[in-house]
N, C-alpha and C positions, 0 to 999 in steps of 0.2 A: 489218283491225280494224273492228268495229262499234261503234255507240253507240246509247244511248236517252236518254230523259229520264224520270226516275223520281221516285216520291214514296212514302214509307213512313209508315203512321200507326198508332197504337195503336187497337184497335177494342173497343168496350165490349160489342157484341153481334153476333157474326159471323153468326148465323142471320138477323138483321134485315138485315144488309148483303147477304147472299146473296139474300133476297127482292127487294131493290132491284136487285141486278145482273140477276136473272131478268126483271125489267120492261123492261131495255133491249134494244134491238136487239142481239143478241149470238149468239155460239156458245159452247157449253160444250166446252172443250178437253180436261177430263178432271180426274180426281183424281190427284195426284202425291204419292207419298211420296219425300221427299228427305233424303239424308244429305249434308251439306256438311262435308268435312274441310278446315279451314283451316290453312295453313302460315305459318311465321313469315318474313316477308320485310321488306326494309329500307324499301320504298316500295310503296304500293298494297296490293292483296290477292291472295292466290292461294288458290283452293279447288279441290278435287276433288269434283265433284257426282256422287252416284249418285242417279239419278232412275228411278222405276218407270215412268214414262210415256215419257221421251225417250232414256233411255240414260245413259251415262256420259260426263262431260266435265271437262277440266282448264279452269278459267276464271280467267286473270289479268285483273284489272281495276283501273281508277283511277276514284275517284269522291270527291269532297270530302265531308267530314263537315259538312254544314250542313242547317237545317230547310228543308223546302219542296222543291219540284221541282228537280232538279239533272241535270246531265249525267253519264253513266257511259260510259267507254270500256273495251271488253272484246273478248276472243276466246273463241270457243268451240271447244275443241280436242278432238275425240273420242278417248276412251280405250278401248281394247279389253282391256287387261290391268290391271285395277283394283288388285289386291293388289300386284303388283310396282310399279306406278307410285306407290302410297301408300307402300310400303316405302322406295323410292328417294328420294322427296320428303322423307319423315321423316328419313332419314339425311342429307340435304342441308341442310334447313332447320329441321327439328324441326316437330312438330305443335303448333299453337297451341291449337285447340279444335275440337269436332266439334258442328255444329248439325243437330238433327233436327227435320224439320216435315212436316206434312201440308198440301198446298196444292190448293185447288180453282181452276181456272184458266178465266176467262171472257174472251172477246175482243170488244172493242167498237172497230170500225173498226181503226186501227193500234195500239190500247192493249190491253195485256194487263191484266186485273184479277185480282189474286192474293188469295185469302182464305186467310190462313195461320193454322195453330195450331202454334206453335213450342213445342217441349218445354222445360219450366222457365221459359218467358217469357210465354206467353199468346197472345192473338189479335191479328192485325194485318190491315190491308189494304194493298196496294201496287199502284200504277199503273206500268206501264212502257210508255211510248210509243216504239215502234220507229221509229227515224228512218233513212231511207235517204240523204238529203242534208242538207246544212247549211241549205238553204232551207226545210226542213220544220220546222225547230225552232220558230219562232213558232206555226205551226198545231198542232203537238203540245202546246206550252205552253198554248194556248187550250183544247184538248181536256181536258187535266188539270185546269185550272181549273174547267172545266164540271163534271167528275166529282167534284172536291171539293166543290162546292156541292150537287150532286145527292145525294151520300151524306151531307151534313151534317157534314163533318169540319172540326174547328176547328184553327187554328195551333198551340194548345197540344197537340194529339195528333200532330203530325208528329214523326217520329223522325228525328234527325240523323246516325245511325250504322247500321252493318251489325248484324244479329243477333248475330254473334260478339263484337262490342263490347259489347253489351248484357249478354251472358252472362258476360263478364269482369268486370263491376263486381260 
């Protein structure tokens, strides 16, 4: 199992945020078209991600619904047979909702900066600090705080839920 520290926020001007991302010491990882099929599960979340950049993964994860940076525990399970996997999971659990997005991914040290355009929701920025050991949590939290200030994100813009939850409302 892996984990990261992440933050998601509404974004009023994604193009402006992209210019700021370009000014950081970074690597552009690419443009990713993602379709996330979420399944109804009793606890946590389970999604089948179809990614134009990285391939297909089943991703079970646990993350609290709270504003601000938070820990997310997850596994990335490669999927070679998307259609049959989706069919079986639908029959087992039921499809909750499908989220479609276009994501530009920048890397800043151990933090992934996601600039997201989510169908039917709008524009968002997300930070994911990839953490290898528990001892790196504090350092990663500090990096996220620095990025929050750098991008000028206010607490009122923080999102406490997954995109799937926002679409359900």
